[in-house]
C-alpha positions in Angstrom: -34.6 -1.7 12.5 -32.6 -2.7 15.5 -29.5 -0.7 16.3 -26.5 -2.9 16.5 -23.5 -2.4 18.8 -20.2 -2.0 17.0 -16.5 -1.8 17.5 -13.8 0.4 15.9 -10.6 -1.4 15.0 -7.6 0.9 14.9 -4.0 -0.4 14.3 -1.0 1.7 15.3 2.7 1.1 14.4 6.0 2.8 14.8 5.5 5.0 11.7 2.4 6.7 13.2 2.6 10.1 14.9 1.0 11.1 18.2 -0.9 14.1 16.8 -2.2 12.1 13.9 -3.3 9.3 16.2 -5.1 11.7 18.6 -7.0 13.3 15.7 -7.9 9.9 14.2 -9.2 8.6 17.6 -11.2 11.7 18.3 -12.8 11.6 14.9 -14.3 8.1 15.6 -15.3 8.9 19.2 -16.1 12.4 20.5 -16.7 13.8 17.0 -19.2 11.1 15.8 -22.9 11.6 15.7 -23.2 7.9 16.4 -20.4 6.7 18.7 -19.0 3.2 18.8 -19.6 0.9 21.7 -15.8 0.3 22.0 -12.5 1.0 20.2 -9.9 -1.8 19.9 -6.4 -0.4 19.3 -3.7 -2.8 18.2 -0.2 -1.6 18.9 1.7 -3.4 16.2 5.1 -3.7 17.9 7.1 -0.9 19.7 6.1 2.7 19.0 7.8 6.0 19.9 7.6 7.0 23.6 5.2 9.9 22.9 2.8 7.5 21.1 3.0 5.0 23.9 2.2 7.7 26.4 -0.7 8.8 24.3 -2.1 5.3 24.1 -2.1 5.1 27.9 -3.9 8.5 28.0 -6.5 7.4 25.5 -7.3 4.3 27.6 -7.6 6.4 30.7 -9.7 9.2 29.3 -11.7 7.9 26.4 -15.4 8.6 26.3 -16.0 5.1 25.1 -14.4 1.8 26.3 -11.0 1.1 24.8 -9.2 -2.3 24.6 -5.5 -1.9 23.9 -3.7 -5.0 22.4 0.1 -4.7 22.5 1.9 -7.0 20.1 5.6 -7.4 21.2 6.9 -7.2 17.6 5.8 -5.6 14.4 3.7 -8.3 12.7 2.3 -6.4 9.8 -1.2 -5.1 9.0 -2.9 -8.5 8.4 -1.7 -9.9 11.7 -2.5 -6.8 13.6 -6.0 -6.7 12.3 -6.5 -10.4 12.9 -5.4 -9.9 16.5 -7.7 -7.0 16.9 -10.7 -8.8 15.5 -10.2 -11.6 18.0 -10.8 -9.3 20.9 -13.6 -7.2 19.5 -16.7 -7.7 21.6 -19.1 -7.0 18.7 -19.8 -8.7 15.4 -20.0 -5.3 13.6 -16.5 -3.7 13.2 -15.5 -0.4 11.6 -11.9 0.1 10.3 -10.0 3.3 11.1 -6.3 4.0 10.4 -4.2 6.0 12.8 -3.5 8.9 10.4 -6.9 9.3 8.8 -10.0 11.3 9.9 -13.6 10.1 9.9 -16.3 12.6 9.2 -18.8 13.1 12.1 -21.7 11.4 10.1 -19.7 8.4 9.0 -21.2 5.8 11.4 -24.7 7.3 11.4 -24.6 6.8 7.6 -22.9 3.4 7.4 -24.4 1.4 10.3 -28.0 1.5 8.9 -26.7 -0.2 5.8 -25.3 -3.0 7.9 -28.4 -3.2 10.0 -30.4 -3.4 6.8 -28.6 -6.7 5.9 -25.2 -5.9 4.3 -22.1 -7.7 5.4 -19.8 -4.9 4.3 -20.2 -1.3 3.4 -17.6 1.2 2.4 -17.7 4.8 1.2 -16.0 7.5 -0.8 -13.1 9.4 0.7 -11.2 12.7 0.4 -7.5 12.7 0.0 -5.3 15.3 1.8 -1.6 15.7 2.7 -1.0 17.5 6.0 -3.8 20.1 6.2 -7.1 18.2 6.3 -9.0 21.3 5.2 -7.1 21.2 1.9 -8.7 18.4 -0.3 -6.4 17.1 -3.0 -8.9 14.8 -4.5 -12.0 12.6 -4.0 -12.4 8.9 -4.6 -15.9 7.6 -5.6 -16.2 3.8 -5.2 -18.5 1.6 -7.3 -22.0 1.5 -6.0 -24.4 -1.5 -6.0 -23.4 -5.2 -6.0 -23.4 -5.7 -9.8 -21.1 -2.7 -10.3 -18.9 -3.7 -7.3 -18.5 -7.3 -8.7 -17.6 -6.1 -12.2 -15.2 -3.4 -10.9 -13.5 -5.9 -8.5 -12.1 -8.1 -11.3 -9.5 -5.4 -12.0 -9.6 -2.8 -9.2 -9.9 -2.8 -5.4 -13.7 -2.3 -5.0 -13.6 -0.7 -1.5 -11.6 2.1 0.1 -10.2 0.0 3.0 -10.0 2.8 5.6 -13.7 3.4 5.1 -15.2 -0.1 5.6 -17.6 -1.4 8.2 -18.2 -5.2 8.1 -19.6 -8.1 10.0 -16.8 -10.1 11.6 -18.5 -13.4 10.9 -18.5 -12.6 7.2 -14.7 -11.8 7.3 -14.1 -15.1 9.2 -16.2 -17.1 6.8 -13.9 -15.8 3.9 -10.8 -16.8 5.8 -9.9 -13.5 7.4 -7.0 -11.2 6.6 -4.1 -13.0 5.0 -0.8 -11.6 4.0 -0.1 -11.5 0.2 3.6 -11.2 -0.9 5.1 -8.1 0.6 1.9 -6.5 1.6 -0.4 -3.7 0.3 -2.9 -6.3 -1.0 -4.3 -7.8 2.2 -7.5 -5.8 1.8 -8.1 -6.6 -1.9 -7.5 -10.3 -1.3 -9.9 -10.4 1.6 -12.7 -8.5 -0.2 -12.3 -10.7 -3.3 -12.8 -13.8 -1.1 -15.8 -12.2 0.6 -17.4 -11.5 -2.7 -16.6 -15.0 -3.9 -18.2 -16.4 -0.7 -21.4 -14.5 -1.4 -21.1 -11.6 1.0 -23.7 -8.9 0.7 -21.9 -5.6 0.0 -22.4 -2.0 -0.8 -20.7 1.4 -1.0 -21.9 4.9 -0.2 -20.6 7.2 -2.9 -20.2 10.2 -0.6 -16.8 10.7 1.2 -17.1 9.8 4.8 -13.3 9.6 5.6 -10.4 11.9 5.0 -7.4 9.8 3.8 -3.9 11.1 4.4 -1.5 10.8 1.5 1.9 10.3 3.2 5.4 10.8 1.9 6.7 7.8 0.0 3.2 6.4 -0.8 3.9 6.1 -4.5 7.4 4.8 -4.0 6.0 1.9 -1.9 3.6 0.9 -4.7 6.4 0.3 -7.2 9.5 -1.8 -7.7 10.3 -5.5 -8.4 9.0 -6.7 -5.0 5.6 -5.1 -5.6 5.5 -6.5 -9.1 6.1 -10.0 -7.7 3.4 -9.5 -5.0 1.0 -8.3 -7.7 1.6 -11.4 -9.8 1.1 -13.5 -6.7 -2.2 -11.8 -6.0 -3.4 -12.2 -9.5 -2.5 -15.9 -9.4 -4.5 -16.3 -6.2 -7.5 -14.5 -7.7 -7.3 -16.8 -10.8 -7.0 -19.9 -8.6 -10.0 -18.7 -6.6 -12.0 -18.4 -9.8 -12.6 -14.8 -9.2 -11.0 -13.9 -12.5 -10.8 -15.8 -15.8 -7.7 -16.4 -17.9 -8.0 -13.2 -20.0 -8.6 -11.1 -16.9 -5.6 -12.6 -15.3 -3.4 -11.7 -18.3 -4.8 -8.2 -18.5 -4.3 -7.6 -14.8 -0.7 -8.8 -14.8 0.1 -6.7 -17.8 -1.6 -3.5 -16.7 -1.4 -3.6 -12.9 1.9 -5.4 -12.9 3.3 -3.0 -15.5 2.3 -0.1 -13.4 4.7 -1.3 -10.6 7.7 -0.9 -12.9 6.9 2.7 -14.0 9.2 5.5 -12.8 7.9 7.0 -9.6 7.0 10.3 -11.2 5.0 8.6 -13.9 3.5 6.2 -11.3 2.3 9.2 -9.3 0.4 10.6 -12.3 -1.0 7.3 -13.5 -1.9 5.7 -10.1 -5.5 7.0 -9.9 -6.2 6.4 -13.6 -5.1 2.8 -13.4 -5.9 1.7 -9.8 -8.5 4.2 -8.7 -10.5 5.5 -11.8 -13.1 6.9 -9.5 -10.7 9.7 -8.4 -11.7 13.3 -9.0 -9.8 16.5 -8.4 -11.5 18.9 -6.0 
């Protein structure tokens, strides 16, 4: 099996912190058993001065080549990822967020799956708050194409911060597209990739530590998110990815979740949207 070169795509915006960014970057470069051939960092609009200085330091001192794309204004995640994909030198691209931590064996485990013929592979993840050594929970994604396809009719089938994909498969599906007020760019992309016949898989073991930030549950609720959820479900139905009964179920259950009080939403989030979640 031929080893393929790959890029890491890492967006940064004003809400990210310098220490978190440094840890995220080191986790996908110096800490990795199998290092990437380049890292593409997209600065999505202006960032705090300390983060700007850190970006310059990273470019100057990184053990792997770094391309830094500076967007003049905050354009949102879909636009930032699209801009980054345009400059990636390799067809194989791994996602990394600026406040998450990849485990050292992540790429040595995922890249063979891509080299074996998959177009996209994700993994399980650990959740943490501030101290990454304190695990709050674990998400296990569906495994195998049949389980992934069934699961995807109602749930996001991949943990977005864990995915590695072929750029040409993403482009074939139309790339990242903004849906409503956000949060659904990944689900909408992966649904279109599945509908287009992409070969996919998940590794059940956690290979990324996912930071649960303050306000995470607040952002997932409210009228605007309900409207975005309905828009997403309409697009999934129009695509033929869901049928009429699935559309109604999703609007009622997933949409109804958006209107729950935040305290209730916090408790029910994993049960409704991430049923693979387990306490440590």
